[in-house]
Structures are given as structure tokens and as C-alpha cells.
C-alpha positions in Angstrom: 119.2 26.2 91.8 120.1 25.1 95.3 122.9 23.2 96.9 121.2 22.9 100.3 120.5 19.5 101.8 116.8 20.2 102.0 114.3 17.9 100.3 114.2 18.6 96.5 110.7 17.4 95.9 107.3 18.1 97.4 103.8 17.2 96.1 101.9 20.5 96.2 98.6 19.3 94.6 97.1 16.0 93.7 94.6 16.7 90.9 96.5 17.2 88.7 99.5 16.0 90.5 102.0 18.9 90.9 105.5 18.4 92.3 107.7 21.3 93.3 111.3 20.3 92.6 114.4 22.2 93.6 117.2 21.7 91.1 120.4 21.0 93.0 123.8 22.4 92.1 125.2 19.0 91.1 122.4 18.5 88.5 123.8 21.4 86.4 126.7 22.1 84.3 129.1 25.0 85.2 126.8 27.5 83.4 123.9 26.5 85.6 122.1 24.6 82.9 120.4 21.3 84.0 122.1 18.3 82.4 119.6 16.7 80.0 119.7 13.2 81.5 118.4 14.7 84.8 115.1 15.4 83.2 114.6 11.7 82.8 115.2 11.3 86.5 112.6 14.0 87.1 110.1 12.2 84.9 110.7 8.8 86.7 110.4 10.5 90.1 107.1 12.2 89.1 105.8 8.9 87.9 106.7 7.2 91.3 105.0 10.0 93.2 101.9 9.9 91.0 101.5 6.1 91.4 102.1 6.2 95.1 99.4 8.9 95.4 97.0 7.1 93.1 97.4 3.7 94.8 97.5 5.2 98.3 100.8 4.0 99.6 104.5 3.4 98.9 104.9 2.5 95.2 106.8 -0.8 95.6 104.6 -2.0 98.4 101.4 -1.2 96.4 102.7 -2.8 93.2 103.5 -6.0 95.1 100.1 -5.9 96.8 98.4 -5.7 93.4 100.7 -8.2 91.6 102.0 -5.6 89.2 105.3 -4.4 87.7 105.5 -1.4 85.4 108.6 -1.4 83.3 108.8 1.6 80.9 108.1 0.8 77.3 108.9 4.2 76.0 110.0 7.7 77.1 109.7 10.7 74.9 111.2 13.9 76.1 110.6 17.1 74.1 112.0 20.4 75.3 109.5 23.0 74.5 103.8 21.4 80.9 99.3 18.5 84.9 99.7 14.8 84.5 97.0 13.2 82.4 97.0 9.5 81.8 95.9 7.9 78.5 94.8 4.4 79.6 94.6 1.3 77.3 94.3 -2.4 78.2 97.8 -3.3 79.2 99.7 0.0 78.9 99.1 3.6 79.9 100.7 6.9 79.1 101.6 9.7 81.4 102.2 13.2 80.1 104.6 15.0 82.4 105.2 18.7 81.8 107.9 20.7 83.5 107.7 24.4 84.2 109.9 26.9 85.9 108.8 28.6 89.2 107.5 31.5 87.1 105.4 29.3 84.9 107.7 29.1 81.8 107.4 25.8 79.9 110.7 23.8 80.3 110.0 20.3 79.0 107.3 17.8 78.1 107.7 14.1 78.5 105.5 11.1 77.6 106.1 8.0 79.7 104.5 4.8 78.4 104.2 2.0 81.0 103.2 -1.7 80.7 101.3 -3.7 83.3 103.4 -6.8 83.8 103.2 -9.8 86.1 106.3 -9.3 88.3 106.9 -13.1 88.4 106.4 -14.1 84.8 107.3 -10.7 83.2 104.4 -11.2 80.9 102.0 -8.3 80.0 98.8 -8.4 82.0 95.6 -6.4 81.9 95.9 -3.3 84.0 94.5 -4.3 87.5 91.0 -3.0 88.1 92.0 -0.8 91.1 94.7 0.9 89.0 92.5 1.3 85.9 89.6 2.7 88.0 91.9 5.3 89.7 93.6 6.2 86.4 90.2 6.8 84.8 89.0 8.8 87.9 92.1 10.9 87.8 91.8 11.5 84.1 88.2 12.6 84.5 89.1 14.9 87.4 91.8 16.6 85.4 89.5 17.1 82.4 86.8 18.7 84.6 86.9 22.5 84.6 87.8 23.8 88.0 
């Protein structure tokens, strides 16, 4: 836990994407336990960092460039650890696992996103560039190091 004004997130690896996150004092109850709702923020932030890395630029800029919106269809959060997408035609899943600094499992989340035309709000096929990069990322994560 930290109450400093320093950055709370840093991407430390890209395949699989690893984000070092410092939990801030205000994100916890008086006993120092992270408020449950903050884990959803951590998941959303990890998704944004992942997509920015995958698409090679700021998330909102890249989504506009590719004519894409990605509202969440579902979020499952199980308190029980690399980010591996499961890609379909119009939706994709990201499994986001949280671990403490010493490697202890903290939570596991599944975020399901839908490719949507930002103007009509109608589901569209995942744009080729995103599908290709998701598939490449999935393959790289499955490969033994």
C-alpha cells in the first residue's frame, strides 16, 4: 500500500502483458483491505493498457482510427492470475489475473468485450488488425518461453 503521488501503474512486460500496480491508501478500508469495487477499476485499466499496447497507440485514438467501440458485455470477478484473449467473431474475452508482489494469487477476472460500430452502436466483426494482433498475442502467450 502506498499513499505517495507516484504513478500507480507501470507495464513491466508485454507478452503476456504484466502491469505493476501500487495500491493507494484511499483504495483500502481502515484495515488496509482493498475495496472490492477497486478490482473492477484494475481490470478496466489493465484492458486499456493491453489494447493500447496491442494497437500501438492511445486507446481512444486507435479505436477511432479503426472505427471501433468496445463496450463490456460481461465482467466476472472471482477472488481466488498473463492476459490471454479468447477471440470469436464479434466478441473477445480477456482473462486478467491479479497477484501480490510475492506472487500470491489475489483475483481472476474475465472481461468480455464486443466490437461495436461507434456511430450505430451495432455489433460488427472484429476489425482485421485487432483480430490479427489478438491471435498473435494469444499464440505468443501459449508458446513456451
